[in-house]
C-alpha positions as CSV (number, residue, x, y, z in Angstrom):
1,M,-32.9,1.4,25.8
2,W,-30.7,3.8,27.7
3,H,-27.4,5.2,26.5
4,V,-24.5,3.8,28.5
5,T,-20.8,4.3,28.4
6,S,-19.8,0.7,29.2
7,A,-21.5,-2.7,29.5
8,Q,-24.1,-2.5,32.2
9,S,-24.6,-5.3,34.7
10,V,-28.1,-6.2,33.8
11,T,-29.3,-6.8,30.2
12,Q,-32.6,-5.2,29.4
13,V,-35.5,-6.8,27.5
14,I,-36.9,-5.3,24.3
15,A,-40.2,-6.8,23.0
16,H,-40.1,-7.4,19.2
17,R,-43.2,-5.8,17.7
18,G,-44.7,-5.7,21.1
19,A,-45.4,-8.7,23.3
20,W,-47.7,-10.6,21.0
21,K,-46.7,-14.3,20.9
22,V,-48.0,-15.9,24.1
23,D,-51.5,-14.4,23.8
24,S,-51.6,-14.5,19.9
25,L,-52.1,-10.7,19.7
26,P,-51.5,-8.9,16.4
27,Q,-47.9,-7.8,16.0
28,N,-47.4,-4.0,16.2
29,S,-50.9,-3.6,17.6
30,I,-51.9,-1.4,20.5
31,A,-52.8,-4.6,22.4
32,S,-49.2,-6.0,22.0
33,L,-47.8,-2.6,23.1
34,H,-49.9,-2.8,26.3
35,R,-48.8,-6.4,26.9
36,A,-45.1,-5.4,26.6
37,I,-45.7,-2.6,29.2
38,E,-47.5,-5.0,31.5
39,L,-44.6,-7.5,31.4
40,G,-42.3,-4.7,32.4
41,C,-40.1,-4.7,29.3
42,A,-37.4,-2.0,29.1
43,G,-38.6,-1.3,25.6
44,T,-41.0,-2.3,22.9
45,E,-40.1,-2.2,19.2
46,F,-42.5,-1.2,16.5
47,D,-42.3,-0.6,12.7
48,V,-43.3,2.5,10.9
49,H,-44.1,3.0,7.2
50,L,-45.3,6.1,5.3
51,T,-48.5,6.0,3.3
52,K,-49.1,7.6,-0.1
53,D,-50.8,10.5,1.5
54,G,-48.1,11.1,4.1
55,V,-49.4,9.3,7.2
56,L,-46.9,7.4,9.4
57,V,-48.5,4.0,10.3
58,V,-47.4,1.1,12.4
59,N,-47.0,-2.3,10.7
60,H,-44.2,-4.7,10.1
61,D,-44.8,-5.8,6.5
62,N,-45.0,-3.5,3.5
63,D,-48.6,-4.5,3.1
64,F,-51.5,-4.5,5.6
65,Y,-53.6,-7.6,4.9
66,G,-52.9,-7.3,1.2
67,I,-53.0,-3.5,0.8
68,D,-49.6,-2.0,-0.1
69,I,-48.9,0.7,2.4
70,G,-46.6,2.9,0.4
71,T,-49.0,3.2,-2.5
72,A,-52.2,3.3,-0.4
73,T,-53.9,6.2,1.4
74,Y,-54.5,5.9,5.1
75,A,-58.3,5.8,4.4
76,E,-57.8,2.8,2.2
77,L,-55.8,1.0,5.0
78,L,-58.8,1.5,7.3
79,T,-60.9,-0.8,5.2
80,K,-58.9,-3.7,6.8
81,K,-58.6,-4.6,10.5
82,H,-56.4,-6.8,12.7
83,P,-58.1,-10.1,13.9
84,N,-58.7,-8.4,17.3
85,G,-60.7,-5.6,15.7
86,E,-58.0,-3.0,15.8
87,S,-57.3,-0.7,12.8
88,I,-53.8,-0.1,11.7
89,P,-52.4,2.4,14.3
90,T,-50.9,5.6,13.2
91,A,-47.4,6.3,14.6
92,E,-48.9,9.2,16.5
93,A,-51.7,7.1,18.1
94,Y,-49.1,4.5,19.0
95,L,-46.8,7.0,20.6
96,R,-49.5,8.7,22.5
97,E,-50.6,5.4,23.9
98,G,-47.1,4.5,24.8
99,M,-46.5,7.8,26.5
100,K,-49.2,7.1,29.1
101,Q,-46.4,5.4,31.0
102,K,-42.8,6.1,31.6
103,K,-41.1,2.7,32.2
104,T,-41.1,1.1,28.8
105,K,-39.2,2.9,26.0
106,L,-40.7,3.1,22.5
107,I,-38.3,1.7,20.0
108,Y,-39.2,3.4,16.7
109,E,-38.1,1.4,13.7
110,L,-38.2,3.4,10.5
111,K,-38.8,1.0,7.6
112,T,-37.0,1.5,4.3
113,S,-39.4,2.6,1.6
114,K,-39.6,0.4,-1.5
115,L,-40.3,3.7,-3.4
116,G,-36.7,4.9,-3.0
117,K,-34.2,6.7,-0.8
118,E,-36.0,10.1,-1.1
119,R,-39.2,8.6,0.3
120,T,-37.3,6.9,3.2
121,L,-35.6,10.2,4.1
122,H,-38.9,12.0,4.0
123,A,-40.3,9.5,6.4
124,A,-37.3,10.1,8.7
125,D,-38.0,13.9,8.6
126,L,-41.7,13.3,9.4
127,S,-40.8,10.9,12.2
128,V,-38.5,13.3,14.0
129,E,-41.0,16.1,13.5
130,L,-43.7,13.9,15.1
131,V,-41.7,12.9,18.1
132,K,-40.7,16.5,18.8
133,R,-44.3,17.7,18.4
134,L,-45.5,15.1,20.9
135,G,-42.7,15.9,23.3
136,A,-41.7,12.2,23.1
137,E,-38.0,12.6,22.8
138,A,-37.2,11.1,26.2
139,M,-39.4,8.0,25.5
140,V,-38.4,7.3,21.9
141,E,-35.2,5.7,20.5
142,Y,-34.8,5.2,16.7
143,I,-33.6,2.2,14.7
144,A,-33.4,1.7,11.0
145,F,-31.8,-0.4,8.3
146,D,-31.1,2.6,6.1
147,Y,-27.8,4.1,7.1
148,D,-28.6,7.5,5.5
149,A,-31.9,7.6,7.4
150,C,-30.0,7.0,10.7
151,K,-27.7,9.9,9.9
152,R,-30.6,12.1,8.9
153,I,-32.2,11.5,12.3
154,V,-29.0,12.4,14.1
155,E,-28.7,15.5,11.9
156,L,-32.3,16.6,12.8
157,D,-32.0,15.8,16.5
158,P,-28.3,15.4,17.7
159,K,-29.6,14.3,21.1
160,A,-31.7,11.4,19.7
161,K,-30.6,7.9,20.5
162,V,-30.1,6.1,17.1
163,Y,-29.1,2.5,16.4
164,Y,-28.2,1.0,13.0
165,L,-29.7,-2.4,12.1
166,N,-28.1,-3.7,9.0
167,G,-25.0,-5.3,10.5
168,N,-22.4,-4.1,7.9
169,I,-20.8,-1.2,9.7
170,A,-18.0,-1.6,12.3
171,P,-18.3,0.1,15.7
172,E,-15.8,2.8,14.9
173,Q,-17.8,4.1,11.9
174,A,-21.0,4.1,13.9
175,K,-19.3,6.1,16.6
176,Q,-18.0,8.6,14.1
177,D,-21.5,9.1,12.7
178,G,-23.0,9.9,16.0
179,F,-25.0,6.8,16.7
180,T,-25.8,5.6,20.2
181,G,-25.0,2.0,19.4
182,L,-25.3,-1.1,17.1
183,D,-28.5,-3.1,16.9
184,Y,-27.5,-6.2,14.9
185,N,-28.8,-9.7,14.3
186,F,-27.1,-12.1,16.6
187,K,-25.5,-13.9,13.7
188,K,-23.6,-10.7,12.8
189,F,-21.9,-10.7,16.2
190,K,-21.0,-14.4,15.8
191,E,-19.4,-13.5,12.4
192,N,-17.6,-10.5,14.1
193,P,-16.8,-11.7,17.6
194,T,-14.7,-8.6,18.5
195,W,-17.5,-6.1,17.8
196,I,-19.3,-6.2,21.1
197,K,-16.1,-5.4,23.0
198,E,-15.0,-2.8,20.5
199,A,-18.4,-1.1,20.7
200,H,-18.3,-1.1,24.5
201,D,-14.7,0.3,24.5
202,L,-16.1,3.2,22.3
203,G,-19.0,3.9,24.6
204,L,-21.6,2.4,22.3
205,A,-24.5,0.3,23.5
206,I,-25.3,-3.1,21.9
207,N,-28.8,-4.5,21.1
208,V,-29.1,-7.9,19.5
209,W,-32.1,-9.2,17.5
210,T,-34.1,-11.4,17.3
211,V,-33.1,-13.8,20.1
212,N,-35.6,-16.4,20.9
213,T,-33.7,-19.4,22.4
214,E,-32.5,-19.7,25.9
215,E,-29.0,-20.8,24.7
216,D,-28.5,-17.6,22.6
217,M,-30.0,-15.5,25.4
218,R,-27.5,-16.9,27.9
219,S,-24.6,-16.4,25.5
220,L,-25.4,-12.8,25.1
221,L,-25.9,-12.3,28.9
222,D,-22.4,-13.6,29.3
223,Q,-21.2,-10.9,27.0
224,Q,-23.0,-8.2,28.9
225,V,-24.9,-6.8,26.0
226,E,-27.1,-3.9,27.0
227,F,-30.3,-5.1,25.3
228,I,-31.8,-8.2,23.7
229,T,-34.8,-7.9,21.3
230,T,-37.0,-11.0,21.4
231,D,-40.3,-12.5,20.3
232,Q,-40.3,-14.2,23.7
233,P,-40.0,-11.4,26.3
234,A,-41.5,-13.4,29.1
235,L,-39.0,-16.2,28.5
236,L,-36.1,-13.7,28.4
237,I,-37.3,-12.1,31.7
238,D,-37.2,-15.5,33.3
239,V,-33.8,-16.4,31.9
240,I,-32.3,-13.1,33.2
241,K,-33.7,-13.7,36.6
242,Q,-32.2,-17.2,36.7
243,F,-28.9,-15.9,35.3
244,K,-28.7,-13.3,38.1
245,K,-29.4,-15.9,40.8
246,E,-26.7,-18.1,39.4
247,N,-24.2,-15.3,39.4
248,K,-25.0,-14.4,43.0
249,K,-24.5,-18.0,44.0
250,Q,-21.1,-18.1,42.2
251,K,-20.0,-14.9,43.9
252,R,-21.0,-16.2,47.3
253,R,-19.1,-19.4,46.6
254,R,-16.0,-17.5,45.6
255,N,-16.2,-15.3,48.7
256,T,-16.3,-18.3,51.0
257,E,-13.3,-20.1,49.3
């Protein structure tokens, strides 16, 4: 995901929890990260929680195969494995692996802690610290459902690209708080049909999640959103290619009329 000042001509593909679906890979695994990179996705999204002993780990749900992440130590989480044999990745290991290439951005979703706001903000602090320590600022963009966590990340790194996920803030407010853009469920943009244009007029980028049907993909391509997050990245890549071909044909037809 790259910051833009207006709607770009080609929508970019963000793999949701990596590219896992076609090959039945574990979500948020290193294997699904590699597959997203191999597909040529512009970005791959991953979810980060904080363990009891202060380790940032990558997993979508609050539990890892029945072990509650927020109240478990990292050592306790290592007693379980993904079906492909991988252990739960630390955020550091995931970032280091993703940084071995430069084409696919690492979309870092900071999960909201069930243990409260203070724990969520502490995770935000540790996340920015980790990204800076690894020198990963150019590769990482942040997303979060917690508005205060988004603001904390901007405060800690004013140059960070930060997108808010929850869908309850209008573009103007997001702009005032220093966010790069809005990253909302596609239903939110249907409920607020002016928001995409308003965001673009303010220089904010738009990502839409989680878009898995060709019909919804095409609707968003028509609206020139910058990014689409999907569980079907290979499908979206094909749809974008076809969409571009159709647009070229239409332009040629208009030019010959």
